[in-house]
N, C-alpha and C positions, 0 to 999 in steps of 0.2 A: 444320603447321596454318595458317600465315600466308600460304599461297600466294594469289595473286590469284583463282584459280578458287574456292578455299575461301571467301574473303571474299564473292565474288559469290553463291555458292550459299547461304551462311548468310543474307546480306541478302535474297535473293529469298524464301527460306523464311520468314524473319522477317516480311516484308511480307505474304506469303500467309496465314500464321497470324494476323497482326494483323487483316487484313481479315475472315477467317473468324470471329474472336472478336467482331466487331461484328454478325454475323448475328443477327437477332432470335430469341430463344429463349424457350421456355416450360418449365415443369416437365417436360413430356414429353420434351424433348430436352436435359435438363441434362447428360447424359453427353457429348454433343457439345461443349458449351461448356467443360466441365471438361477434356476431352482437348485441345481447341484451346488453352485457356488454359495448360495445362502445356507444350504444344509451344511456344507463344509465349514463355513464361518461359525455356525451354531455349535457344531461338534468341537471345533478348535477352542471356542470360548468355554464350553463345558469342560474340556480337558484341562484348561488352565485353572478354572474355578475348582475343580476336583483336587488339583495339585497345589493350590495356593498356599497351604501351610508349609509344604516342602519348599516352595519358592521363597517364602519369607524367611524360613529358617536358614536356607543356604545363602541368601543374600546377606543376612546378618553375620553369618560365619565368614563370608567373603570380606565384608568391610572390617571385620575384626582380625583378618589375616589368619584365619584358622582352617582354611580349606586345604584338603589334600589335592595333589596335582591332578589326579583322575577326575575328581569332582569339579575342579576348576575348568577342565575341558568340557565337561557336561554343561556347566553353567554358561560357558562361552558359546557353545553350540545352541543351547536353549535361548540365549539372548539374541543371537543372530536369527534364529527361527522366529522369534517374536517380532523382531524388526522387519524382516523380509516379508513375512506373511501379513503383518499389519499394513505395510505399504501395498502389497498385492491386493489385499481386500479393499482398501480405500480406493486405490486406482481403478479396480474393477467396477466399483459402484459409480465412480465419476465417469468412467469410460462409457457407461450405458447411455448417457445423454447424447454425445456426438454419434454413437453407434445407431441410436434410434432415428436420428435425423438423416443419416446417410450410412446404411448398413454396409456399403461397399468400401467405405474408408476405415482405416485404422488410425485412431488418434494417438497422440503422444501418451495419453493415459492408458490406452489399450496396449501400446508397446511396453510401457512401464509395468503394467499388470502381467503381461506375458513373461517378461524378463524376470521379475521378482518371483513369480510363481515357479519358474524353472529352477532358479537358485534355491528357492524354498524347498522344492522337491529333493534336490541334492542334499540339503541340510536335514530333511526328514530321514533320508536313508542313513546318514551319519548318526543321527539321533537314535534310530532303531538299532543300529549296530552297537552303539554305546549302551543301550538298554537290553541287550540280548539276554542277560541273566534273568531280568525281571520278566521278559516276554516268555522265556522258557518256563519259568515257574508258574506263570499264568496258565499256560497250556499243559502243565503237568509233567514237563521234562525235567528230570532230576539230574543234578550234577553227578557225574561218575567219579568215584573215588578209586584211585589206582592202588 
């Protein structure tokens, strides 16, 4: 499950589902948002599972005080991503109950879901920029030597 092609496929699907989750939706297409959100959650979970060895290794290095500054920033952003997306996912599932009872109202959980999702999107962009060298290598762009 940790092959390069699996990582690429999971990451592409994760980005596609993330983009689809931000499509404006109304009560009439709630099912679309719910299905996309579940898919997004599954691909986020797969992404974390695929990279779990890296996460454990980096956390051990962090607690041992052996991380380089650039890796500290990656870990910081990754930790924020995990926190904000976890809150967003849980709040999204909890928000379903009041939404189904009154589709016209937005609950506190719905607002929390929306806010943390938007912050999470910003963090995903920072995360992608931090990982540009890996992304370029995945798609075959080689680093130019001057």
